[in-house]
Backbone atoms as SQL, in Angstrom:
CREATE TABLE atoms (id INTEGER PRIMARY KEY, chain TEXT, resi INTEGER, resn TEXT, atom TEXT, x REAL, y REAL, z REAL);
INSERT INTO atoms VALUES
  (1, 'A', 1, 'TYR', 'N', 32.815, 13.300, 10.843),
  (2, 'A', 1, 'TYR', 'CA', 32.394, 11.965, 10.273),
  (3, 'A', 1, 'TYR', 'C', 32.843, 11.671, 8.848),
  (4, 'A', 2, 'ASN', 'N', 33.286, 11.495, 7.786),
  (5, 'A', 2, 'ASN', 'CA', 33.155, 11.586, 6.536),
  (6, 'A', 2, 'ASN', 'C', 33.138, 10.370, 5.678),
  (7, 'A', 3, 'LEU', 'N', 31.609, 10.435, 5.217),
  (8, 'A', 3, 'LEU', 'CA', 30.682, 9.361, 4.896),
  (9, 'A', 3, 'LEU', 'C', 31.935, 8.714, 3.397),
  (10, 'A', 4, 'LEU', 'N', 32.199, 7.793, 3.535),
  (11, 'A', 4, 'LEU', 'CA', 32.931, 7.079, 2.525),
  (12, 'A', 4, 'LEU', 'C', 32.289, 6.564, 1.155),
  (13, 'A', 5, 'GLY', 'N', 31.219, 6.507, 1.287),
  (14, 'A', 5, 'GLY', 'CA', 29.980, 6.061, 0.172),
  (15, 'A', 5, 'GLY', 'C', 29.116, 5.409, 0.680),
  (16, 'A', 6, 'HIS', 'N', 27.816, 5.246, -0.053),
  (17, 'A', 6, 'HIS', 'CA', 26.513, 4.977, -0.298),
  (18, 'A', 6, 'HIS', 'C', 26.143, 3.514, -0.301),
  (19, 'A', 7, 'ILE', 'N', 25.519, 2.334, 0.050),
  (20, 'A', 7, 'ILE', 'CA', 25.121, 1.452, -0.943),
  (21, 'A', 7, 'ILE', 'C', 23.329, 1.871, -0.747),
  (22, 'A', 8, 'GLY', 'N', 22.763, 2.182, -1.266),
  (23, 'A', 8, 'GLY', 'CA', 20.872, 2.779, -0.520),
  (24, 'A', 8, 'GLY', 'C', 20.433, 1.566, -1.085),
  (25, 'A', 9, 'SER', 'N', 19.297, 1.765, -1.987),
  (26, 'A', 9, 'SER', 'CA', 18.544, 1.204, -2.839),
  (27, 'A', 9, 'SER', 'C', 19.269, 0.422, -3.442),
  (28, 'A', 10, 'ASN', 'N', 19.352, -1.160, -3.332),
  (29, 'A', 10, 'ASN', 'CA', 19.502, -2.235, -4.230),
  (30, 'A', 10, 'ASN', 'C', 19.115, -3.830, -4.326),
  (31, 'A', 11, 'THR', 'N', 19.326, -4.636, -5.120),
  (32, 'A', 11, 'THR', 'CA', 18.301, -6.075, -5.119),
  (33, 'A', 11, 'THR', 'C', 18.735, -6.413, -3.686),
  (34, 'A', 12, 'SER', 'N', 19.836, -6.239, -2.583),
  (35, 'A', 12, 'SER', 'CA', 19.988, -7.124, -1.916),
  (36, 'A', 12, 'SER', 'C', 19.223, -6.997, -0.025),
  (37, 'A', 13, 'GLY', 'N', 18.937, -5.808, -0.489),
  (38, 'A', 13, 'GLY', 'CA', 17.933, -5.228, 0.593),
  (39, 'A', 13, 'GLY', 'C', 18.691, -4.730, 2.104),
  (40, 'A', 14, 'VAL', 'N', 20.237, -4.117, 1.585),
  (41, 'A', 14, 'VAL', 'CA', 20.871, -4.312, 2.835),
  (42, 'A', 14, 'VAL', 'C', 21.141, -2.468, 2.571),
  (43, 'A', 15, 'VAL', 'N', 21.089, -1.840, 3.339),
  (44, 'A', 15, 'VAL', 'CA', 21.949, -0.125, 3.176),
  (45, 'A', 15, 'VAL', 'C', 23.418, -0.296, 4.331),
  (46, 'A', 16, 'VAL', 'N', 24.614, -0.102, 3.661),
  (47, 'A', 16, 'VAL', 'CA', 25.041, -0.063, 3.807),
  (48, 'A', 16, 'VAL', 'C', 26.304, 1.202, 3.428),
  (49, 'A', 17, 'GLU', 'N', 26.476, 2.207, 5.239),
  (50, 'A', 17, 'GLU', 'CA', 27.569, 3.723, 5.190),
  (51, 'A', 17, 'GLU', 'C', 28.704, 3.241, 5.772),
  (52, 'A', 18, 'PRO', 'N', 29.513, 3.182, 4.729),
  (53, 'A', 18, 'PRO', 'CA', 30.337, 3.258, 5.579),
  (54, 'A', 18, 'PRO', 'C', 31.520, 5.304, 5.827),
  (55, 'A', 19, 'TYR', 'N', 32.025, 4.864, 7.282),
  (56, 'A', 19, 'TYR', 'CA', 32.588, 6.310, 7.669),
  (57, 'A', 19, 'TYR', 'C', 33.867, 6.168, 8.291),
  (58, 'A', 20, 'LEU', 'N', 34.573, 7.166, 7.701),
  (59, 'A', 20, 'LEU', 'CA', 35.779, 7.341, 8.244),
  (60, 'A', 20, 'LEU', 'C', 35.348, 8.579, 9.399),
  (61, 'A', 21, 'ILE', 'N', 36.247, 8.215, 10.425),
  (62, 'A', 21, 'ILE', 'CA', 35.717, 9.161, 12.042),
  (63, 'A', 21, 'ILE', 'C', 36.927, 9.396, 12.353),
  (64, 'A', 22, 'THR', 'N', 37.429, 10.819, 12.385),
  (65, 'A', 22, 'THR', 'CA', 38.951, 11.492, 13.162),
  (66, 'A', 22, 'THR', 'C', 38.079, 12.459, 14.100),
  (67, 'A', 23, 'LEU', 'N', 38.978, 11.810, 15.145),
  (68, 'A', 23, 'LEU', 'CA', 38.761, 12.774, 16.497),
  (69, 'A', 23, 'LEU', 'C', 39.982, 13.605, 16.853),
  (70, 'A', 24, 'THR', 'N', 40.223, 14.769, 17.231),
  (71, 'A', 24, 'THR', 'CA', 41.338, 15.621, 17.544),
  (72, 'A', 24, 'THR', 'C', 41.151, 16.147, 19.366),
  (73, 'A', 25, 'GLU', 'N', 41.556, 16.847, 19.455),
  (74, 'A', 25, 'GLU', 'CA', 42.205, 17.279, 20.618),
  (75, 'A', 25, 'GLU', 'C', 40.770, 18.088, 20.843),
  (76, 'A', 26, 'ASP', 'N', 40.156, 19.035, 19.661),
  (77, 'A', 26, 'ASP', 'CA', 39.083, 19.544, 19.324),
  (78, 'A', 26, 'ASP', 'C', 37.899, 19.167, 19.739),
  (79, 'A', 27, 'SER', 'N', 37.890, 17.825, 20.214),
  (80, 'A', 27, 'SER', 'CA', 36.474, 17.048, 19.619),
  (81, 'A', 27, 'SER', 'C', 36.330, 16.663, 21.014),
  (82, 'A', 28, 'ASP', 'N', 34.522, 16.567, 21.056),
  (83, 'A', 28, 'ASP', 'CA', 33.799, 16.244, 22.167),
  (84, 'A', 28, 'ASP', 'C', 33.809, 14.905, 22.582),
  (85, 'A', 29, 'VAL', 'N', 33.498, 14.477, 23.487),
  (86, 'A', 29, 'VAL', 'CA', 32.705, 12.971, 23.850),
  (87, 'A', 29, 'VAL', 'C', 31.806, 13.087, 23.813),
  (88, 'A', 30, 'PHE', 'N', 30.838, 12.550, 22.934),
  (89, 'A', 30, 'PHE', 'CA', 29.272, 12.724, 22.439),
  (90, 'A', 30, 'PHE', 'C', 28.640, 11.690, 22.892),
  (91, 'A', 31, 'PRO', 'N', 27.356, 11.866, 23.392),
  (92, 'A', 31, 'PRO', 'CA', 26.359, 11.782, 23.917),
  (93, 'A', 31, 'PRO', 'C', 26.555, 10.063, 23.051),
  (94, 'A', 32, 'THR', 'N', 25.798, 8.804, 23.489),
  (95, 'A', 32, 'THR', 'CA', 25.680, 8.120, 23.125),
  (96, 'A', 32, 'THR', 'C', 24.553, 7.774, 21.816),
  (97, 'A', 33, 'PHE', 'N', 24.968, 6.898, 21.124),
  (98, 'A', 33, 'PHE', 'CA', 23.951, 6.614, 20.168),
  (99, 'A', 33, 'PHE', 'C', 23.223, 5.431, 19.323),
  (100, 'A', 34, 'GLN', 'N', 22.148, 5.454, 19.425),
  (101, 'A', 34, 'GLN', 'CA', 21.130, 3.905, 18.564),
  (102, 'A', 34, 'GLN', 'C', 20.677, 4.225, 17.544),
  (103, 'A', 35, 'HIS', 'N', 20.997, 3.145, 16.596),
  (104, 'A', 35, 'HIS', 'CA', 20.401, 3.465, 15.390),
  (105, 'A', 35, 'HIS', 'C', 19.615, 1.675, 15.145),
  (106, 'A', 36, 'ALA', 'N', 19.045, 1.491, 14.108),
  (107, 'A', 36, 'ALA', 'CA', 18.677, 0.279, 13.271),
  (108, 'A', 36, 'ALA', 'C', 20.479, -0.461, 13.151),
  (109, 'A', 37, 'GLY', 'N', 20.057, -1.575, 12.856),
  (110, 'A', 37, 'GLY', 'CA', 21.257, -2.708, 12.106),
  (111, 'A', 37, 'GLY', 'C', 22.640, -2.887, 12.870),
  (112, 'A', 38, 'MET', 'N', 23.245, -2.797, 12.540),
  (113, 'A', 38, 'MET', 'CA', 24.523, -3.700, 12.850),
  (114, 'A', 38, 'MET', 'C', 25.636, -2.734, 12.682),
  (115, 'A', 39, 'GLU', 'N', 26.743, -2.521, 12.871),
  (116, 'A', 39, 'GLU', 'CA', 28.121, -1.507, 13.320),
  (117, 'A', 39, 'GLU', 'C', 29.032, -2.219, 13.688),
  (118, 'A', 40, 'PHE', 'N', 29.920, -2.016, 12.487),
  (119, 'A', 40, 'PHE', 'CA', 31.219, -2.587, 12.562),
  (120, 'A', 40, 'PHE', 'C', 32.584, -1.483, 12.781),
  (121, 'A', 41, 'LEU', 'N', 33.345, -1.539, 14.278),
  (122, 'A', 41, 'LEU', 'CA', 34.494, -0.468, 14.099),
  (123, 'A', 41, 'LEU', 'C', 35.965, -1.021, 14.189),
  (124, 'A', 42, 'TYR', 'N', 36.604, -0.337, 13.231),
  (125, 'A', 42, 'TYR', 'CA', 38.053, -0.878, 12.876),
  (126, 'A', 42, 'TYR', 'C', 39.263, 0.001, 13.266),
  (127, 'A', 43, 'MET', 'N', 39.724, 0.249, 13.996),
  (128, 'A', 43, 'MET', 'CA', 40.372, 1.430, 14.491),
  (129, 'A', 43, 'MET', 'C', 41.998, 1.469, 14.402),
  (130, 'A', 44, 'LEU', 'N', 42.194, 2.577, 13.460),
  (131, 'A', 44, 'LEU', 'CA', 43.428, 2.971, 12.569),
  (132, 'A', 44, 'LEU', 'C', 44.573, 3.785, 13.448),
  (133, 'A', 45, 'GLU', 'N', 43.622, 4.599, 14.229),
  (134, 'A', 45, 'GLU', 'CA', 45.038, 5.456, 14.867),
  (135, 'A', 45, 'GLU', 'C', 44.266, 6.100, 16.067),
  (136, 'A', 46, 'GLY', 'N', 45.346, 6.114, 17.299),
  (137, 'A', 46, 'GLY', 'CA', 45.047, 6.453, 18.367),
  (138, 'A', 46, 'GLY', 'C', 44.319, 5.722, 19.527),
  (139, 'A', 47, 'GLU', 'N', 43.532, 5.895, 20.090),
  (140, 'A', 47, 'GLU', 'CA', 42.940, 5.075, 21.460),
  (141, 'A', 47, 'GLU', 'C', 42.334, 5.552, 22.263),
  (142, 'A', 48, 'VAL', 'N', 41.373, 4.499, 22.347),
  (143, 'A', 48, 'VAL', 'CA', 39.330, 5.320, 22.869),
  (144, 'A', 48, 'VAL', 'C', 39.219, 3.832, 23.737),
  (145, 'A', 49, 'VAL', 'N', 38.238, 4.332, 24.983),
  (146, 'A', 49, 'VAL', 'CA', 37.781, 3.387, 25.423),
  (147, 'A', 49, 'VAL', 'C', 35.968, 3.605, 24.897),
  (148, 'A', 50, 'TYR', 'N', 35.458, 2.793, 24.324),
  (149, 'A', 50, 'TYR', 'CA', 34.331, 2.477, 23.260),
  (150, 'A', 50, 'TYR', 'C', 33.031, 1.763, 24.206),
  (151, 'A', 51, 'ARG', 'N', 31.957, 2.418, 24.212),
  (152, 'A', 51, 'ARG', 'CA', 30.962, 1.967, 24.869),
  (153, 'A', 51, 'ARG', 'C', 29.771, 1.319, 24.004),
  (154, 'A', 52, 'HIS', 'N', 29.743, -0.186, 24.783),
  (155, 'A', 52, 'HIS', 'CA', 28.285, -0.792, 24.135),
  (156, 'A', 52, 'HIS', 'C', 27.610, -1.181, 24.899),
  (157, 'A', 53, 'GLY', 'N', 25.898, -0.296, 25.447),
  (158, 'A', 53, 'GLY', 'CA', 25.594, -0.999, 26.485),
  (159, 'A', 53, 'GLY', 'C', 26.070, -0.883, 27.661),
  (160, 'A', 54, 'SER', 'N', 26.099, -1.848, 28.593),
  (161, 'A', 54, 'SER', 'CA', 26.582, -1.209, 30.126),
  (162, 'A', 54, 'SER', 'C', 28.404, -2.020, 29.803),
  (163, 'A', 55, 'ASN', 'N', 28.579, -1.946, 28.587),
  (164, 'A', 55, 'ASN', 'CA', 29.774, -2.933, 28.165),
  (165, 'A', 55, 'ASN', 'C', 30.774, -1.560, 27.888),
  (166, 'A', 56, 'LEU', 'N', 32.564, -1.504, 28.598),
  (167, 'A', 56, 'LEU', 'CA', 33.476, -0.667, 28.235),
  (168, 'A', 56, 'LEU', 'C', 34.226, -1.660, 27.600),
  (169, 'A', 57, 'TYR', 'N', 35.157, -0.749, 26.072),
  (170, 'A', 57, 'TYR', 'CA', 36.004, -1.620, 25.959),
  (171, 'A', 57, 'TYR', 'C', 36.943, -1.104, 25.346),
  (172, 'A', 58, 'PRO', 'N', 38.542, -0.815, 25.701),
  (173, 'A', 58, 'PRO', 'CA', 39.667, -0.269, 25.710),
  (174, 'A', 58, 'PRO', 'C', 40.017, -0.770, 23.853),
  (175, 'A', 59, 'MET', 'N', 39.778, 0.215, 22.975),
  (176, 'A', 59, 'MET', 'CA', 40.460, -0.246, 21.528),
  (177, 'A', 59, 'MET', 'C', 41.642, 0.954, 21.387),
  (178, 'A', 60, 'LYS', 'N', 42.349, -0.137, 20.824),
  (179, 'A', 60, 'LYS', 'CA', 44.311, 0.796, 20.002),
  (180, 'A', 60, 'LYS', 'C', 44.245, 0.389, 18.536),
  (181, 'A', 61, 'PRO', 'N', 45.036, 0.624, 17.518),
  (182, 'A', 61, 'PRO', 'CA', 45.074, 0.502, 16.191),
  (183, 'A', 61, 'PRO', 'C', 45.036, -1.345, 15.751),
  (184, 'A', 62, 'GLY', 'N', 44.047, -1.345, 15.229),
  (185, 'A', 62, 'GLY', 'CA', 44.153, -3.370, 14.869),
  (186, 'A', 62, 'GLY', 'C', 42.712, -3.047, 15.678),
  (187, 'A', 63, 'ASP', 'N', 42.519, -3.115, 16.488),
  (188, 'A', 63, 'ASP', 'CA', 41.496, -3.546, 17.111),
  (189, 'A', 63, 'ASP', 'C', 40.150, -3.491, 16.210),
  (190, 'A', 64, 'SER', 'N', 38.944, -4.400, 16.967),
  (191, 'A', 64, 'SER', 'CA', 37.379, -4.311, 15.974),
  (192, 'A', 64, 'SER', 'C', 36.623, -4.263, 17.102),
  (193, 'A', 65, 'LEU', 'N', 35.442, -4.388, 16.508),
  (194, 'A', 65, 'LEU', 'CA', 34.245, -4.232, 17.570),
  (195, 'A', 65, 'LEU', 'C', 33.190, -4.469, 16.420),
  (196, 'A', 66, 'PHE', 'N', 32.241, -5.255, 16.485),
  (197, 'A', 66, 'PHE', 'CA', 30.939, -5.585, 15.748),
  (198, 'A', 66, 'PHE', 'C', 30.043, -5.515, 16.735),
  (199, 'A', 67, 'PHE', 'N', 28.809, -5.018, 16.649),
  (200, 'A', 67, 'PHE', 'CA', 27.870, -5.141, 17.621),
  (201, 'A', 67, 'PHE', 'C', 26.397, -4.872, 17.087),
  (202, 'A', 68, 'ASP', 'N', 25.697, -5.143, 17.819),
  (203, 'A', 68, 'ASP', 'CA', 23.962, -4.562, 17.777),
  (204, 'A', 68, 'ASP', 'C', 23.659, -3.013, 17.817),
  (205, 'A', 69, 'ALA', 'N', 23.847, -2.270, 16.682),
  (206, 'A', 69, 'ALA', 'CA', 23.437, -0.624, 16.813),
  (207, 'A', 69, 'ALA', 'C', 22.403, -0.267, 17.246),
  (208, 'A', 70, 'ASP', 'N', 21.551, -1.310, 17.979),
  (209, 'A', 70, 'ASP', 'CA', 19.801, -1.012, 18.786),
  (210, 'A', 70, 'ASP', 'C', 20.543, -0.596, 20.156),
  (211, 'A', 71, 'ALA', 'N', 21.643, -0.908, 20.899),
  (212, 'A', 71, 'ALA', 'CA', 22.290, -0.878, 22.239),
  (213, 'A', 71, 'ALA', 'C', 22.940, 0.525, 22.425),
  (214, 'A', 72, 'PRO', 'N', 22.995, 1.406, 23.428),
  (215, 'A', 72, 'PRO', 'CA', 23.358, 2.801, 22.937),
  (216, 'A', 72, 'PRO', 'C', 25.000, 2.455, 23.304),
  (217, 'A', 73, 'HIS', 'N', 25.445, 3.148, 22.170),
  (218, 'A', 73, 'HIS', 'CA', 27.105, 3.079, 21.961),
  (219, 'A', 73, 'HIS', 'C', 27.781, 4.493, 21.490),
  (220, 'A', 74, 'GLY', 'N', 29.301, 4.492, 21.731),
  (221, 'A', 74, 'GLY', 'CA', 29.760, 5.553, 20.976),
  (222, 'A', 74, 'GLY', 'C', 31.335, 5.466, 22.153),
  (223, 'A', 75, 'PRO', 'N', 31.496, 6.884, 21.563),
  (224, 'A', 75, 'PRO', 'CA', 33.359, 6.823, 22.722),
  (225, 'A', 75, 'PRO', 'C', 33.044, 7.308, 23.635),
  (226, 'A', 76, 'GLU', 'N', 33.636, 6.675, 24.950),
  (227, 'A', 76, 'GLU', 'CA', 33.388, 6.745, 26.189),
  (228, 'A', 76, 'GLU', 'C', 34.432, 7.591, 26.773),
  (229, 'A', 77, 'GLN', 'N', 35.837, 7.499, 26.199),
  (230, 'A', 77, 'GLN', 'CA', 37.046, 8.243, 26.510),
  (231, 'A', 77, 'GLN', 'C', 37.886, 8.139, 25.503),
  (232, 'A', 78, 'LEU', 'N', 38.269, 9.711, 25.232),
  (233, 'A', 78, 'LEU', 'CA', 39.380, 9.650, 24.520),
  (234, 'A', 78, 'LEU', 'C', 40.566, 9.999, 25.330),
  (235, 'A', 79, 'THR', 'N', 41.215, 7.937, 24.708),
  (236, 'A', 79, 'THR', 'CA', 42.329, 8.055, 25.342),
  (237, 'A', 79, 'THR', 'C', 44.063, 8.717, 24.836),
  (238, 'A', 80, 'ARG', 'N', 43.683, 8.723, 23.612),
  (239, 'A', 80, 'ARG', 'CA', 44.916, 9.475, 22.803),
  (240, 'A', 80, 'ARG', 'C', 44.904, 9.180, 21.623),
  (241, 'A', 81, 'LEU', 'N', 44.776, 11.202, 21.174),
  (242, 'A', 81, 'LEU', 'CA', 44.745, 11.792, 19.995),
  (243, 'A', 81, 'LEU', 'C', 45.473, 11.729, 19.355),
  (244, 'A', 82, 'PRO', 'N', 45.744, 12.174, 18.182),
  (245, 'A', 82, 'PRO', 'CA', 44.286, 11.982, 17.424),
  (246, 'A', 82, 'PRO', 'C', 43.725, 10.900, 16.492),
  (247, 'A', 83, 'MET', 'N', 42.825, 10.216, 16.698),
  (248, 'A', 83, 'MET', 'CA', 42.020, 8.788, 16.899),
  (249, 'A', 83, 'MET', 'C', 41.179, 8.996, 15.176),
  (250, 'A', 84, 'ARG', 'N', 41.964, 7.785, 14.829),
  (251, 'A', 84, 'ARG', 'CA', 40.617, 7.622, 13.515),
  (252, 'A', 84, 'ARG', 'C', 40.105, 6.401, 13.404),
  (253, 'A', 85, 'TYR', 'N', 38.870, 5.971, 13.038),
  (254, 'A', 85, 'TYR', 'CA', 38.438, 4.642, 13.093),
  (255, 'A', 85, 'TYR', 'C', 37.484, 4.672, 11.741),
  (256, 'A', 86, 'LEU', 'N', 37.469, 2.971, 11.210),
  (257, 'A', 86, 'LEU', 'CA', 36.019, 3.125, 10.250),
  (258, 'A', 86, 'LEU', 'C', 34.828, 2.660, 10.955),
  (259, 'A', 87, 'SER', 'N', 34.200, 3.088, 10.936),
  (260, 'A', 87, 'SER', 'CA', 32.691, 2.430, 11.076),
  (261, 'A', 87, 'SER', 'C', 31.959, 2.440, 9.805),
  (262, 'A', 88, 'ILE', 'N', 31.643, 0.997, 9.938),
  (263, 'A', 88, 'ILE', 'CA', 30.315, 0.548, 9.183),
  (264, 'A', 88, 'ILE', 'C', 29.414, 0.230, 9.647),
  (265, 'A', 89, 'ILE', 'N', 27.888, 0.402, 8.969),
  (266, 'A', 89, 'ILE', 'CA', 26.533, 0.625, 9.493),
  (267, 'A', 89, 'ILE', 'C', 25.730, -0.056, 8.264),
  (268, 'A', 90, 'CYS', 'N', 25.267, -1.626, 8.795),
  (269, 'A', 90, 'CYS', 'CA', 24.378, -1.655, 7.447),
  (270, 'A', 90, 'CYS', 'C', 22.999, -1.824, 8.561),
  (271, 'A', 91, 'TYR', 'N', 22.317, -2.054, 7.697),
  (272, 'A', 91, 'TYR', 'CA', 20.609, -2.337, 8.131),
  (273, 'A', 91, 'TYR', 'C', 20.067, -1.844, 6.969),
  (274, 'A', 92, 'PRO', 'N', 18.417, -2.719, 7.071),
  (275, 'A', 92, 'PRO', 'CA', 17.818, -3.362, 6.091),
  (276, 'A', 92, 'PRO', 'C', 16.985, -2.006, 5.020),
  (277, 'A', 93, 'GLN', 'N', 16.726, -1.902, 4.222),
  (278, 'A', 93, 'GLN', 'CA', 16.410, -0.617, 3.299),
  (279, 'A', 93, 'GLN', 'C', 14.925, -0.474, 3.853),
  (280, 'A', 94, 'SER', 'N', 14.393, -1.382, 4.842),
  (281, 'A', 94, 'SER', 'CA', 12.922, -0.938, 5.342),
  (282, 'A', 94, 'SER', 'C', 13.163, -0.024, 6.236),
  (283, 'A', 95, 'SER', 'N', 14.802, 0.118, 6.875),
  (284, 'A', 95, 'SER', 'CA', 14.707, 1.037, 8.063),
  (285, 'A', 95, 'SER', 'C', 15.009, 2.375, 7.524),
  (286, 'A', 96, 'ALA', 'N', 15.273, 2.698, 6.864),
  (287, 'A', 96, 'ALA', 'CA', 16.135, 3.700, 5.801),
  (288, 'A', 96, 'ALA', 'C', 15.116, 4.532, 5.980),
  (289, 'A', 97, 'GLY', 'N', 15.481, 6.053, 6.043),
  (290, 'A', 97, 'GLY', 'CA', 14.239, 6.994, 6.360),
  (291, 'A', 97, 'GLY', 'C', 15.335, 8.112, 7.047);
């Protein structure tokens, strides 16, 4: 996970964290994540089956997904590697910590 920038304390009241995520043959499928806020994914390379709650979404380059990050989510199946996607997480400053 490569943090591309961080907008923390600001007058908008929203924290924004953009990541470039790269998974290769050496990567494992991780347990699902849950955190405050909303998340936007944009596939750049490779293919994945991505879980959000009980739903599974096959994703390929050009696909995007926008969801409530409170539900369990994460890569379920690494279909074609290497895989790169942008993940932009936004949450209220009051949830930062």
